[in-house]
N, C-alpha and C positions, 0 to 999 in steps of 0.2 A: 504494500500500500504506500510505501514511501518512495517507490520507484516512479520517477516522473521524467518524461522526455518532452522536447518541443514537438508539438503536434503539427504535422504537415497538413496541407489542404487535402491531400489524398486520404490521409488517415481520418480526418474529420468527416469526409464524405462516406468512408466505409463504416465509421462509427455510427453515423446517422442511418445508413442502410441497415446495419445490424439492429439498431434500436427499432426501426420500422418493421423489420422482419419479426422480431420478438414481440413487438406491440401488437401486430396483426395475429400472432399466434393465440393470444387470449380470446380473440373473437372467433377464430376458426375452431378452437377447442369447444367453445360454447355452442357453436353450430352443430358440431358432431354429437354433442351430448343430448341433442334432441332425439337421437335415434339409438345411440349406444351408451352403455354404462361407463362410469368413470374408469374402472379398471380395464375395461375393453379398449377405451380410448387410449390409455397408456400403452397397452399391449401393441396396438397398431402403431403408436408413435415410435416406440423403441425398436420394434421388430423391423419395420421398413427402414428406419434410420440405420440399423445395424447392417443390413444388406448394402445400403448405399455407401456407408463408410468403409466397409471391407473392400468394395470395388475401388474406392479411392486409395486405400492402402496398397492394393495389388498394382494399380496403375502407377503409383509412386515408387513401387518396388521397395517398400519398407520391410524391415525384418520383423517377423511375427514371433513374439516370445513363446517359449516352450516350457518355462519353469512353472510348475503347478502353483507355487507361492504367488507368482505374478497374477495368475488367473484368479486365485482366491482374492487378491487385492482388487482386481477388476470387478469381481462379484460384489464385494462389499461397497465399492464405489458406485456400482449400479444401483444398489439398494438405497444408499444415502443420497445420491445426486439425481436419481431418476424415479425409482419405484415409489419411495415415500413422498417426496415433494410433488411429483407429477400427480400421484393418486390423490393426495390431500387437496391440492389446488383444483383438480378437476371436480372433485366432490364439492368443494367450496363454491365453485362457479355455478353449481346447480341452484344456489341460494343467494348469491350476491352478484353484483354487476362485474363484467369483465374489466372495466376501468378501475373499479375499486380493488379487484384482485391484483392488477398491475401495480397499484399504489402500495398495497401491503407487501407485495413481492420486493419492493425497493428496500424493505427492512433487512433483506439478506445481508447487505454490507454491514449493517449495524451489528447483527448477531455474529457476522464473520469476525469483526474486531474483538468481540467478547470471547469467542471460541479460541482465537489465536492467542489472546492474552492468557487464557486458562491452560493451554497446552504447550505453548512455546515461551521459553525464557526471554527470547529477544523481541517479544511482542507485548511488553508491559504496557499497562494503561497509563499514558501520560495525561496531563491536564487537558490538552487539546482533544485527545481521544475520549476522555470522560465527558467533556462538553458536547462533542459530536454525538456520542451515544445517548446522552441525556436528551438532546434535541430530537434524536431519532425516535426514542421511546415516546416522547411527547407527541410527535407526529403520528405514530401508530395509534396511541390512545385517542387522539383527536379524530383520526379517520374512522376508527371503529365506533367511537362514541361510547364512553364508559357506561352511560345510562342504559344503552341498549343491552349491555351484558346482564342487567338485572332481570330481564325477562327470560334470558337464556333460551331463545327460540332457535329455529333452524338457521335463521340469518346470522345470529350471534355465533352459532357453532361453525357456520361456513367461514366466517371471518377468522375464527380461532384455528380452523383447519389450515387456512392459507398461512397464518403465522407459524403453525407447526411445520409447514413445508419450508419456510425460510430458515428455520432452525436446523432442519435436516441439511439444507444446502450449506450452511455454515460448517456443520460437522463434516460434510463431504470435503470441504476445502482443507480442513485439518488432515483428513485421511489421505488426500491426494499429496499433500506436502510430505507426509511421513512415509507413504508407501509407493507412490507412483513417480517420484522424481527420477529423471534420467531416461524416461521412455519418450519416444517421439509423440507429440500431442495427438497426431492423427491416429496412431496405434492405441493410445490410451483412451481416446474417445470411442473408437470402434470396440475395444475390449469392454469398456464400461457399458455401452448400450447392449452388447451381447450378454453381459452378466444380468442386466436389467430384464432382457427378454426371457432368459432362463427362469427368472423368478416370477415375472408377472404373467406369462402365458398360462401356466397351470393354475395360478391363483385366480385370474380372470375367468378362466373356463369353469373352475369349481364354483365360484360365487355368482357369476353373471351368465353362465351358460356358454355353449359353443360359439367360437368366433367365426363370423361369416363375412363374406364380401358381397352378399346380396343386400346392398344398401342403396338408399337414394343417391342419385348423382351428386346432389348438394353435399351429402355427408361424405361421400368418397373424395370429393374435391377438397373439403375441409381437412380430412385425414391426410390426403396427399400433401397438402400445404404444410401442416404442422409437423409431419413426419420427415418429409424430404427437404423442405425449404427451412422451416423454423427449428429443425433439430440437426439433421445431417449437414446441410450446407452451412447453417449458422455456426456449428461447432468449428468447421474449417475456417470460416470467416473470422470467428472469434480469435483463434490462434494467430491468424494473419495480422489482425489489428493489434493484438497483444505484442507481437514482434515489432510493429511499427511505432506504436504509441506508448507502450509500457503499461504495467498494471495500474499505476496511479491514475493515469489518464483514462484507461478503459473503464474505471469505476464510474466515470461520467455518463456512460451508456445507461446506467441504472436510472439516471435522472431523465433521460430522453425517451425511455420506453413508455411511461404512463401517458404522456400527451397523445402518442399515436394510438394507444389502446382506448383512451377515452373518446377521441374523435371517431374512430372506427366503430366503437360500441354504440355511439349515439347515431351514426349514420346507418349502419347495417342492422343493428339490433334494437334501435329506439331506446337505448338506455339513457337514464338521467341520474346523475349523482347528487347527493346532498351537499350543501355548501361546506359542511364539516369535512367531507372527503378532500376537497380542494385545500382547505386550511391545514389538514393533516399532511397532505403532500408537500405543501410549502415548508412546514417544519422539518419534514424528512429531508427535503432538498437542502435546507440550510445545514442540517446535521451532517449530511454527506459531503457538503462543500467544506465544512470544518474538518472532517476526517481527511479529506483530500489534501489539506495542509496549506495550499497557496493563499486562501482567504485569511487563514489564521496568521500566517507570516506577514501578510499585508497589513492586517489590523495591528499586529505588534509593532511593525515598522512605523505606522501612523502615530501610535501612542508616543513613540520615542521622538 
């Protein structure tokens, strides 16, 4: 998170493209959920993405790992980074808007800072990080609306499910740093979604019934988009942008996703968010900018 580079115009364009792709994924997932269950939607997502990513690995002639311990690490990464968060967020989207899901998803970076501080000695919580995390939590609380949790209805549970997904993403980041360092990112991504597929296929089949391709064209188009474009292609684009812009700058993509999801949700699904959701996103955005570090350094310099 401390790594920052000067962002080229090309990197900015690709960051915006990545944000648009992921922003649209929330809407496409919601469309698919009209016909398939949450677990089945995840099975389609990781299954087709795995096939596409292995094609990319073969075309790029990358070495495929054979060590069983590496594949065990891929399996756990698939659970933490795909099965749990994708499943929780898909279920949550049955009960809350796509735009709100994308806003709460931005809390991933907040929980990522806390997870890193808990597991890594070199990621201690500085004053800047504490301020950023505090603002992030305030944003999440505002977006959810703490009064809404008193009723504890399906909408409240949907929002908590999405937050649970962000916590799983944060733990996945820790696992990747501990167990997947040194592997080509394309191979790691392919191995991860393969592990996800091995877990979710039998689970979805058992809970939601046989997985079929006899679906409405609208549903198939949505699945094709979020599996091949928003998962397989997005992973490849993510690592490309990471190499160009650095991890610190790439965190800004988190701030760019919700506007795309909110606009597309309004246009395609007729969604409308409460004012509190926008206020929560504003607080989350400020918290993420503080964690980014540049605004913090600017403010400290201004005080001097």
